[in-house]
C-alpha positions in Angstrom: -10.5 44.5 -7.6 -8.9 45.7 -4.3 -6.1 48.3 -4.4 -4.2 50.3 -1.8 -4.6 54.0 -2.6 -2.2 56.8 -1.7 -2.7 60.5 -2.2 -0.5 60.4 -5.3 -2.7 57.8 -7.1 -5.1 59.0 -9.8 -8.0 57.2 -7.9 -7.4 59.2 -4.7 -10.0 61.9 -5.5 -12.8 59.3 -6.2 -11.9 57.4 -3.0 -12.0 60.7 -1.0 -15.4 61.4 -2.5 -16.6 57.9 -1.4 -15.2 58.7 2.1 -17.2 61.9 2.1 -20.3 59.8 1.3 -19.4 57.5 4.2 -19.2 60.6 6.5 -22.6 61.8 5.2 -24.0 58.3 5.8 -23.3 58.8 9.5 -24.8 62.3 9.6 -21.8 64.5 9.0 -22.0 67.5 6.6 -20.5 66.8 3.2 -17.2 68.6 2.8 -15.3 67.0 -0.1 -12.4 69.5 0.0 -11.9 69.1 3.7 -12.4 65.3 3.5 -9.8 65.0 0.8 -7.3 67.1 2.7 -7.9 65.2 6.0 -7.3 61.9 4.3 -4.2 63.2 2.6 -2.9 64.6 5.9 -3.7 61.4 7.8 -2.0 59.2 5.2 1.1 61.4 5.5 1.2 62.1 9.2 -0.3 59.0 10.9 0.4 56.4 8.3 -3.3 55.8 7.6 -3.6 53.1 5.0 -6.5 53.3 2.5 -7.8 50.5 0.4 -10.7 50.5 -2.0 -12.8 48.0 -3.9 -13.3 49.0 -7.6 -15.9 48.1 -10.1 -15.6 49.4 -13.6 -12.8 51.7 -12.5 -14.9 53.4 -9.8 -14.5 52.8 -6.0 -17.4 50.9 -4.6 -16.1 50.3 -1.1 -13.3 51.5 1.2 -11.3 50.6 4.3 -8.9 52.6 6.4 -6.4 51.1 8.8 -3.6 52.3 11.1 -0.5 50.4 11.9 -0.2 50.7 15.7 2.7 49.8 18.0 2.1 46.6 20.1 4.4 47.5 22.9 4.2 44.3 25.0 5.1 42.1 22.1 7.5 44.6 20.6 5.6 44.4 17.3 2.7 46.1 15.6 -1.0 45.5 15.1 -3.4 46.9 12.5 -6.5 48.8 13.6 -9.2 48.9 11.1 -10.8 52.3 11.5 -13.4 52.6 8.7 -15.1 50.2 6.4 -17.8 51.4 4.1 -19.7 50.0 1.1 -22.5 52.2 -0.2 -26.0 50.5 0.0 -26.2 50.1 -3.8 -23.0 48.0 -3.8 -23.7 45.8 -0.7 -24.1 42.1 -0.9 -21.5 41.6 -3.6 -18.5 40.7 -1.4 -16.7 44.0 -1.4 -16.5 44.3 2.4 -15.2 40.8 2.7 -12.6 41.3 0.0 -11.4 44.6 1.7 -11.1 42.8 5.0 -9.4 39.8 3.5 -6.8 41.9 1.7 -6.2 43.9 4.9 -5.6 40.8 7.0 -3.3 39.5 4.3 -1.3 42.7 4.2 -1.1 42.8 8.0 0.1 39.2 8.1 2.7 39.9 5.4 4.2 42.8 7.4 4.5 40.7 10.5 1.6 42.3 12.5 0.6 40.5 15.6 -3.2 41.0 15.1 -5.9 43.0 13.3 -8.4 44.8 15.5 -11.6 46.6 14.8 -14.7 48.0 16.5 -18.3 48.2 15.5 -21.6 49.0 17.2 -23.0 46.2 19.3 -26.3 46.1 17.3 -24.7 46.0 13.8 -25.7 42.4 13.1 -24.5 42.4 9.5 -21.0 43.6 10.4 -20.7 41.3 13.4 -21.7 38.3 11.2 -19.2 39.3 8.5 -16.4 39.8 11.1 -17.2 36.6 12.9 -17.1 34.6 9.6 -13.6 35.9 9.0 -12.4 34.8 12.5 -12.7 38.1 14.4 -13.9 37.6 18.0 -14.8 39.8 20.9 -12.0 40.5 23.4 -13.0 39.3 26.8 -11.8 41.4 29.8 -11.5 44.7 28.0 -13.8 47.7 28.1 -13.7 50.4 25.5 -13.6 53.9 27.0 -13.5 57.4 25.6 -12.9 60.9 26.8 -14.5 63.5 24.6 -12.4 66.7 24.2 
């Protein structure tokens, strides 16, 4: 089951805990309280949308997305920021279900497109994204300025 989760939902704490696991997976220090507060703040201030896959009432995957202005088309697009399924839950279709639900919601709200980024050597993610119709954007370079 896939559900959109807000800070007022009973499942929010368990989803925040899974998000903290996601951060630890990428080498960050665990900080459940700070993680929960950050997710709560982002949902309130930036409109971060959080969805989770559930098995037996527990979250087993999550996705975060932002709705972003698409100024040239005077519309919006959805930017997927985080997608995580713990290793013990992989291979069961949770990531595909989360992505499919997100694309459906974006389409239902009239978004122009759904965008995401991943590492160039993440073969499993690239295969999944490609199978759902995501394609590289030619002519653009991703740049960052660390602050």
